[in-house]
N, CA, C and O of each residue as an XYZ file, in Angstrom:
548
protein
N     -20.070    -29.859    -50.812
C     -20.116    -30.996    -51.674
C     -20.712    -32.103    -51.192
O     -20.083    -32.719    -50.332
N     -21.920    -32.576    -51.575
C     -22.687    -33.814    -50.973
C     -22.546    -34.852    -52.113
O     -22.652    -34.670    -53.326
N     -22.285    -35.974    -51.433
C     -22.405    -37.138    -52.360
C     -23.863    -37.820    -51.922
O     -24.396    -37.861    -50.813
N     -24.332    -38.369    -53.282
C     -25.559    -38.797    -53.414
C     -25.334    -40.118    -53.064
O     -24.261    -40.686    -53.271
N     -26.619    -40.805    -52.371
C     -26.396    -42.104    -51.931
C     -26.222    -42.909    -52.713
O     -25.582    -43.858    -52.261
N     -26.579    -43.021    -54.023
C     -26.112    -44.194    -54.828
C     -24.650    -44.168    -55.287
O     -24.246    -45.106    -55.974
N     -23.800    -43.127    -54.948
C     -22.542    -42.871    -55.405
C     -21.603    -43.175    -54.316
O     -20.405    -43.116    -54.594
N     -21.968    -43.504    -53.068
C     -21.157    -43.438    -52.011
C     -20.211    -44.499    -51.879
O     -19.429    -44.536    -50.930
N     -20.247    -45.627    -53.053
C     -19.475    -46.895    -53.184
C     -18.417    -46.505    -54.198
O     -17.372    -47.157    -54.185
N     -18.569    -45.454    -55.136
C     -17.873    -45.077    -56.239
C     -16.476    -44.309    -55.716
O     -16.503    -43.292    -55.023
N     -15.456    -44.862    -56.094
C     -14.289    -43.877    -55.588
C     -13.879    -42.926    -56.421
O     -13.162    -42.036    -55.963
N     -14.219    -42.918    -57.702
C     -13.838    -41.639    -58.347
C     -14.922    -41.463    -59.434
O     -15.661    -42.428    -59.628
N     -15.087    -40.444    -60.099
C     -15.942    -40.033    -61.286
C     -15.009    -40.546    -62.791
O     -13.915    -40.047    -63.053
N     -15.677    -41.611    -63.673
C     -15.144    -41.795    -64.688
C     -14.573    -40.773    -65.413
O     -13.422    -40.997    -65.787
N     -15.146    -39.516    -65.770
C     -14.610    -38.210    -66.486
C     -13.369    -37.935    -65.684
O     -12.510    -37.346    -66.341
N     -13.036    -38.212    -64.396
C     -11.569    -37.926    -64.020
C     -10.544    -38.708    -64.405
O      -9.410    -38.245    -64.288
N     -10.709    -39.916    -64.890
C      -9.400    -40.780    -65.435
C      -9.353    -40.193    -67.112
O     -10.288    -40.128    -67.910
N      -8.250    -39.896    -67.253
C      -7.572    -39.892    -68.377
C      -7.958    -40.807    -69.711
O      -7.623    -41.985    -69.582
N      -8.536    -40.508    -70.837
C      -8.748    -41.552    -71.743
C      -7.329    -42.211    -72.126
O      -6.182    -41.766    -72.156
N      -7.810    -43.257    -72.359
C      -6.663    -44.506    -72.744
C      -6.249    -45.276    -71.341
O      -5.862    -46.444    -71.353
N      -6.352    -44.620    -70.321
C      -6.191    -45.381    -68.920
C      -6.347    -46.811    -68.960
O      -5.443    -47.626    -68.776
N      -7.581    -47.068    -69.220
C      -7.664    -48.197    -69.408
C      -6.911    -49.589    -69.952
O      -7.102    -50.740    -69.561
N      -6.049    -49.133    -70.919
C      -5.275    -49.776    -71.567
C      -3.996    -50.030    -70.964
O      -3.360    -51.060    -71.187
N      -3.595    -49.077    -70.177
C      -2.341    -48.672    -69.449
C      -1.896    -49.910    -68.212
O      -2.203    -49.796    -67.025
N      -1.177    -50.988    -68.749
C      -0.743    -52.279    -67.928
C       0.767    -52.170    -67.591
O       1.580    -52.491    -68.457
N       1.154    -51.766    -66.468
C       2.671    -51.462    -66.181
C       3.197    -52.895    -66.143
O       4.334    -52.939    -66.613
N       2.716    -54.142    -65.715
C       3.043    -55.159    -65.632
C       2.993    -55.880    -66.569
O       3.160    -57.087    -66.394
N       2.753    -55.373    -67.812
C       3.139    -56.345    -69.159
C       4.661    -55.921    -69.732
O       5.198    -54.835    -69.948
N       4.995    -57.017    -69.841
C       6.535    -57.131    -70.246
C       6.802    -56.950    -71.643
O       7.965    -56.675    -71.937
N       6.014    -57.042    -72.499
C       6.231    -57.010    -73.910
C       6.898    -55.891    -74.466
O       6.371    -54.841    -74.097
N       7.665    -55.770    -75.063
C       8.548    -54.606    -75.557
C       7.779    -53.486    -76.608
O       6.921    -53.746    -77.452
N       8.229    -52.483    -76.354
C       7.492    -51.208    -77.162
C       8.257    -51.327    -78.517
O       9.487    -51.307    -78.556
N       7.453    -51.456    -79.653
C       7.994    -51.007    -81.000
C       8.432    -49.915    -81.261
O       8.061    -48.965    -80.571
N       9.407    -49.706    -82.398
C       9.895    -48.393    -82.671
C       8.645    -47.966    -83.646
O       7.998    -48.778    -84.307
N       8.405    -46.474    -83.619
C       7.298    -45.937    -84.288
C       7.763    -44.757    -84.607
O       8.715    -44.276    -83.993
N       7.135    -44.097    -85.652
C       7.287    -42.762    -85.997
C       6.048    -42.217    -86.723
O       5.410    -42.751    -87.631
N       5.829    -40.907    -86.056
C       4.825    -39.928    -86.538
C       5.058    -39.036    -87.328
O       5.939    -38.223    -87.047
N       4.250    -38.922    -88.687
C       4.392    -38.132    -89.307
C       3.032    -37.577    -89.841
O       1.977    -38.201    -89.736
N       3.169    -36.171    -90.507
C       1.623    -35.500    -90.892
C       1.658    -35.182    -92.324
O       2.613    -34.823    -93.013
N       0.786    -35.324    -92.548
C       0.327    -35.408    -94.177
C      -0.644    -34.242    -94.461
O      -1.633    -34.042    -93.756
N      -0.253    -33.341    -95.728
C      -0.855    -32.550    -96.146
C      -1.508    -32.719    -97.518
O      -0.895    -33.422    -98.321
N      -2.641    -32.185    -97.891
C      -2.778    -32.295    -99.280
C      -3.048    -30.823    -99.718
O      -3.889    -30.010    -99.332
N      -1.955    -30.741   -100.747
C      -1.769    -29.453   -101.526
C      -2.173    -29.677   -102.798
O      -2.372    -30.817   -103.218
N      -2.366    -28.329   -103.702
C      -2.488    -28.625   -104.982
C      -1.995    -27.268   -105.594
O      -1.856    -26.300   -104.847
N      -1.748    -27.179   -106.834
C      -0.860    -26.017   -107.691
C      -1.207    -24.866   -106.929
O      -0.343    -24.120   -106.467
N      -2.504    -24.672   -106.765
C      -2.859    -23.034   -105.838
C      -2.370    -22.807   -104.651
O      -2.452    -21.721   -104.077
N      -1.695    -24.066   -104.095
C      -0.616    -23.805   -102.697
C       0.545    -23.674   -102.838
O       1.238    -22.985   -102.090
N       1.084    -24.492   -104.102
C       2.414    -24.627   -104.213
C       3.145    -23.479   -105.254
O       4.275    -23.008   -105.129
N       2.236    -23.210   -106.217
C       2.909    -21.994   -107.160
C       2.293    -20.605   -106.667
O       3.045    -19.645   -106.502
N       1.152    -20.520   -106.473
C       0.307    -19.118   -106.351
C       0.460    -18.710   -104.815
O       0.839    -17.577   -104.518
N       0.162    -19.642   -103.876
C       0.218    -19.453   -102.377
C      -1.220    -18.815   -101.949
O      -1.424    -18.141   -100.939
N      -2.248    -19.209   -103.031
C      -3.683    -18.871   -102.775
C      -4.331    -19.089   -101.424
O      -5.038    -18.252   -100.863
N      -4.085    -20.067   -101.038
C      -4.589    -20.596    -99.556
C      -3.956    -20.237    -98.587
O      -2.863    -19.745    -98.867
N      -4.275    -20.300    -97.278
C      -3.861    -20.100    -95.916
C      -2.858    -21.123    -95.496
O      -2.276    -20.850    -94.446
N      -2.549    -22.165    -96.044
C      -1.806    -23.139    -95.619
C      -0.305    -23.042    -95.690
O       0.098    -22.552    -96.745
N       0.586    -23.380    -94.851
C       2.022    -23.475    -94.509
C       2.347    -24.671    -94.179
O       1.507    -25.516    -93.869
N       3.798    -24.917    -94.210
C       4.185    -26.283    -93.853
C       3.988    -26.853    -92.505
O       4.154    -28.037    -92.213
N       3.576    -25.794    -91.614
C       3.208    -26.328    -90.224
C       1.924    -27.835    -90.051
O       0.966    -28.180    -90.743
N       2.442    -28.298    -88.994
C       1.550    -29.334    -88.522
C      -0.147    -28.726    -88.548
O      -1.095    -29.385    -88.974
N      -0.234    -27.360    -88.000
C      -1.283    -26.913    -87.797
C      -1.982    -26.995    -89.268
O      -3.211    -27.063    -89.239
N      -1.416    -26.997    -90.439
C      -2.332    -26.995    -91.707
C      -2.277    -28.460    -92.264
O      -2.397    -28.597    -93.482
N      -2.126    -29.431    -91.571
C      -1.946    -30.736    -92.106
C      -3.509    -31.477    -91.877
O      -4.255    -31.159    -90.951
N      -3.794    -32.389    -92.776
C      -4.913    -32.750    -92.366
C      -5.062    -34.231    -91.880
O      -6.109    -34.729    -91.466
N      -3.818    -34.870    -92.000
C      -3.801    -36.388    -91.558
C      -2.286    -36.760    -90.693
O      -1.158    -36.298    -90.866
N      -2.716    -37.634    -89.856
C      -1.369    -37.951    -89.111
C      -1.105    -39.447    -89.552
O      -2.052    -40.231    -89.614
N      -0.011    -39.782    -89.812
C       0.463    -41.359    -90.401
C       1.641    -41.758    -89.152
O       2.705    -41.185    -88.914
N       1.129    -42.749    -88.585
C       1.984    -43.548    -87.642
C       2.592    -44.807    -88.219
O       1.785    -45.713    -88.428
N       3.794    -45.029    -88.502
C       4.569    -45.902    -88.807
C       5.378    -46.670    -87.896
O       6.427    -46.232    -87.424
N       4.816    -48.023    -87.593
C       5.049    -49.050    -86.405
C       5.805    -50.142    -86.930
O       5.215    -50.809    -87.780
N       6.960    -50.486    -86.634
C       7.585    -51.273    -86.911
C       7.720    -52.583    -86.267
O       8.172    -52.572    -85.122
N       7.368    -53.874    -86.868
C       6.498    -54.921    -86.242
C       7.369    -56.252    -86.694
O       6.781    -57.230    -87.155
N       8.932    -56.231    -86.522
C       9.569    -57.621    -87.195
C       8.818    -58.779    -86.756
O       8.062    -58.756    -85.784
N       9.056    -59.891    -87.554
C       8.570    -61.202    -87.285
C       7.077    -61.195    -86.716
O       6.743    -62.014    -85.859
N       6.279    -60.337    -87.173
C       4.881    -60.303    -87.028
C       3.886    -60.548    -88.291
O       4.220    -59.942    -89.309
N       2.864    -61.242    -88.365
C       1.875    -61.581    -89.139
C       0.853    -60.592    -88.909
O       0.695    -60.023    -87.829
N       0.186    -60.406    -89.906
C      -0.828    -59.591    -89.943
C      -1.989    -59.826    -89.383
O      -2.820    -58.926    -89.260
N      -2.198    -61.039    -88.978
C      -3.297    -61.747    -88.475
C      -3.006    -61.665    -86.681
O      -3.926    -61.846    -85.883
N      -1.694    -61.389    -86.286
C      -1.424    -61.466    -84.830
C      -1.821    -59.932    -84.462
O      -2.029    -59.841    -83.252
N      -1.957    -58.928    -85.026
C      -2.119    -57.436    -84.479
C      -3.538    -57.183    -84.200
O      -4.488    -57.352    -84.965
N      -3.541    -56.770    -83.040
C      -4.837    -56.091    -82.573
C      -4.541    -54.824    -82.315
O      -3.650    -54.483    -81.537
N      -5.512    -53.794    -83.165
C      -5.102    -52.270    -83.218
C      -6.507    -51.608    -82.581
O      -7.523    -51.935    -83.195
N      -6.656    -50.919    -81.688
C      -7.699    -50.176    -81.185
C      -7.523    -48.572    -81.128
O      -6.790    -48.174    -80.223
N      -8.091    -47.605    -81.965
C      -7.987    -46.596    -81.916
C      -9.258    -45.712    -81.287
O     -10.402    -45.924    -81.690
N      -9.005    -44.819    -80.384
C      -9.817    -43.795    -79.820
C      -9.357    -42.581    -80.250
O      -8.375    -42.467    -80.984
N     -10.146    -41.474    -79.750
C      -9.845    -40.138    -80.378
C      -8.440    -39.563    -79.874
O      -7.812    -38.710    -80.501
N      -8.039    -40.107    -78.718
C      -6.706    -39.605    -78.406
C      -5.460    -40.527    -78.205
O      -4.284    -40.172    -78.125
N      -6.014    -41.874    -78.136
C      -5.100    -43.039    -77.993
C      -5.136    -43.881    -79.096
O      -6.138    -44.073    -79.786
N      -3.889    -44.455    -79.287
C      -3.689    -45.868    -80.245
C      -3.078    -46.698    -79.526
O      -2.028    -46.400    -78.957
N      -3.691    -47.984    -79.430
C      -3.180    -49.201    -78.509
C      -2.964    -50.404    -79.576
O      -3.974    -50.848    -80.122
N      -2.047    -50.802    -79.812
C      -1.662    -51.935    -80.613
C      -0.804    -52.974    -79.748
O       0.232    -52.735    -79.128
N      -1.545    -54.281    -79.868
C      -0.751    -55.258    -79.422
C      -0.194    -56.419    -80.399
O      -0.854    -56.583    -81.426
N       0.653    -57.039    -80.258
C       1.100    -58.132    -80.821
C       1.502    -59.204    -79.898
O       1.601    -58.804    -78.738
N       1.759    -60.445    -80.074
C       2.249    -61.573    -79.108
C       3.522    -60.964    -78.544
O       3.828    -61.474    -77.466
N       4.430    -59.927    -79.010
C       5.631    -59.731    -78.617
C       5.804    -58.257    -78.377
O       6.831    -57.849    -77.835
N       4.845    -57.440    -78.754
C       5.060    -56.070    -79.111
C       3.773    -55.551    -78.291
O       2.711    -56.175    -78.319
N       3.932    -54.479    -77.630
C       2.815    -53.441    -77.178
C       2.928    -52.142    -77.329
O       3.901    -51.609    -76.795
N       2.088    -51.408    -77.996
C       2.144    -49.707    -77.814
C       0.968    -49.116    -77.261
O      -0.151    -49.309    -77.735
N       1.163    -48.516    -76.430
C      -0.037    -47.458    -75.853
C       0.535    -46.165    -76.082
O       1.467    -45.709    -75.420
N      -0.239    -45.377    -77.365
C       0.410    -44.138    -77.834
C      -0.682    -43.008    -77.580
O      -1.788    -43.042    -78.121
N      -0.275    -42.004    -76.711
C      -1.131    -40.852    -76.398
C      -1.018    -40.070    -77.637
O       0.163    -39.896    -77.938
N      -1.792    -39.581    -78.394
C      -1.713    -39.137    -79.966
C      -1.501    -37.409    -79.479
O      -2.125    -36.841    -78.583
N      -0.527    -36.868    -80.290
C      -0.437    -35.154    -80.033
C      -1.966    -34.514    -80.409
O      -2.316    -33.489    -79.825
N      -2.745    -35.067    -81.273
C      -3.708    -34.247    -81.554
C      -4.890    -35.381    -81.703
O      -4.757    -36.557    -82.042
N      -5.922    -34.766    -81.393
C      -7.443    -35.671    -81.580
C      -7.794    -36.123    -83.086
O      -7.817    -35.301    -84.002
N      -8.040    -37.367    -83.257
C      -8.328    -37.795    -84.357
C      -9.664    -38.397    -84.604
O     -10.476    -38.595    -83.700
N      -9.853    -38.661    -85.763
C     -11.609    -38.937    -86.073
C     -11.555    -40.394    -86.346
O     -11.620    -40.833    -87.494
N     -11.425    -41.206    -85.212
C     -11.122    -42.651    -84.432
C     -12.110    -43.698    -85.344
O     -11.822    -44.888    -85.464
N     -13.268    -43.109    -85.944
C     -14.101    -43.835    -86.796
C     -13.635    -44.022    -88.286
O     -14.067    -45.025    -88.853
N     -12.914    -43.288    -88.900
C     -12.535    -43.186    -90.036
C     -11.086    -43.460    -90.655
O     -10.763    -43.173    -91.808
N     -10.215    -44.101    -89.635
C      -8.706    -44.259    -90.096
C      -8.748    -45.557    -90.988
O      -9.704    -46.306    -91.191
N      -7.305    -45.630    -91.522
C      -6.822    -46.743    -92.513
C      -5.647    -47.413    -92.013
O      -4.663    -46.690    -91.857
N      -5.544    -48.521    -91.753
C      -4.366    -49.064    -91.469
C      -3.832    -50.333    -92.769
O      -4.629    -50.883    -93.529
N      -2.781    -50.505    -92.760
C      -2.141    -51.438    -94.046
C      -0.955    -51.955    -93.217
O      -0.381    -51.222    -92.412
N      -0.620    -53.163    -93.418
C       0.417    -53.737    -93.314
C       1.295    -54.104    -94.198
O       0.943    -54.875    -95.091
N       2.616    -53.627    -94.131
C       3.354    -53.792    -95.318
C       4.455    -54.783    -94.970
O       5.333    -54.332    -94.234
N       4.565    -55.961    -95.334
C       5.136    -57.319    -95.137
C       6.268    -56.997    -95.548
O       6.906    -57.022    -94.496
N       7.098    -56.661    -96.471
C       8.563    -56.422    -96.915
C       9.132    -55.664    -96.010
O      10.204    -55.985    -95.497
N       8.488    -54.568    -95.704
C       9.051    -53.648    -94.672
C       8.684    -54.022    -93.193
O       9.187    -53.326    -92.310
N       7.955    -54.928    -92.881
C       7.598    -55.291    -91.368
C       6.981    -54.132    -90.771
O       7.230    -53.844    -89.601
N       6.158    -53.409    -91.514
C       5.788    -51.929    -90.891
C       4.132    -51.966    -91.035
O       3.555    -52.394    -92.035
N       3.434    -51.407    -89.779
C       2.037    -51.247    -89.957
C       2.037    -49.867    -90.058
O       2.598    -49.099    -89.275
N       1.247    -49.501    -91.267
C       1.255    -47.668    -91.382
C      -0.454    -47.588    -91.103
O      -1.314    -48.233    -91.704
N      -0.659    -46.585    -89.995
C      -1.891    -46.262    -89.623
C      -1.956    -44.635    -90.044
O      -1.114    -43.847    -89.614
N      -2.939    -44.264    -90.842
C      -3.221    -42.967    -91.477
C      -4.850    -42.608    -90.392
O      -5.855    -43.290    -90.193
N      -4.510    -41.498    -90.002
C      -6.025    -41.106    -89.285
C      -6.069    -39.731    -89.402
O      -5.093    -39.036    -89.116
N      -7.309    -39.194    -89.870
C      -7.756    -37.957    -90.008
C      -7.691    -37.170    -88.704
O      -8.042    -37.613    -87.611
N      -7.201    -35.943    -88.942
C      -7.099    -35.057    -87.619
C      -8.107    -34.370    -87.496
O      -8.649    -33.983    -88.532
N      -8.694    -33.991    -86.156
C     -10.112    -33.648    -85.866
C      -9.833    -32.529    -84.557
O      -9.960    -32.776    -83.358
N      -9.426    -31.263    -85.176
C      -9.305    -30.176    -84.310
C     -10.267    -29.109    -84.776
O     -10.666    -28.852    -85.911
N     -10.615    -28.390    -83.264
C     -11.378    -27.190    -83.402
C     -10.716    -26.238    -84.554
O      -9.512    -26.131    -84.790
N     -11.648    -25.662    -85.125
C     -11.582    -24.764    -85.946
C     -11.026    -25.121    -87.615
O     -10.857    -24.307    -88.522
N     -10.808    -26.690    -87.643
C     -10.235    -26.799    -89.030
C     -11.557    -26.713    -90.034
O     -11.312    -26.894    -91.226
N     -12.752    -26.487    -89.709
C     -13.665    -25.832    -90.812
C     -13.362    -24.511    -91.367
O     -13.791    -24.133    -92.457
N     -12.639    -23.842    -90.619
C     -12.075    -22.426    -91.088
C     -10.908    -22.527    -91.886
O     -10.777    -21.860    -92.913
N     -10.016    -23.356    -91.456
C      -8.638    -23.723    -92.212
C      -8.837    -24.406    -93.480
O      -8.020    -24.080    -94.341
N      -9.641    -25.204    -93.800
C      -9.994    -26.409    -94.743
C     -11.147    -26.212    -95.688
O     -11.564    -27.206    -96.282
N     -11.666    -25.127    -95.879
C     -12.838    -25.074    -96.540
C     -12.841    -25.322    -98.085
O     -13.898    -25.279    -98.715
């Protein structure tokens, strides 16, 4: 293995660092909020009554991932949210959540809504898995 002359000062290759590691801050003393990951599936009568599609109740047949994050005493304007393909990074003045997602998502087409009466941020992300074009025609 030879090192190129322009690469001699680099310690590692950027591809070696896992996605989301730039957000990891072990010295940040903010508390991690409670959260829940749910999966959502679109079904029709052909699925429920006739079983005509190949869908089953497993997460492999779900199209969306919903993450519900409890944020008591938080205003919507205080929330900073960054979504990448495999990482969710949420920060408020009192809370911080760095969540490595169980599945890859379409980070460009997610939705988030804050429910002030429940003090919950609800983030809906479209799953982006290989071979979904076969399962969800």
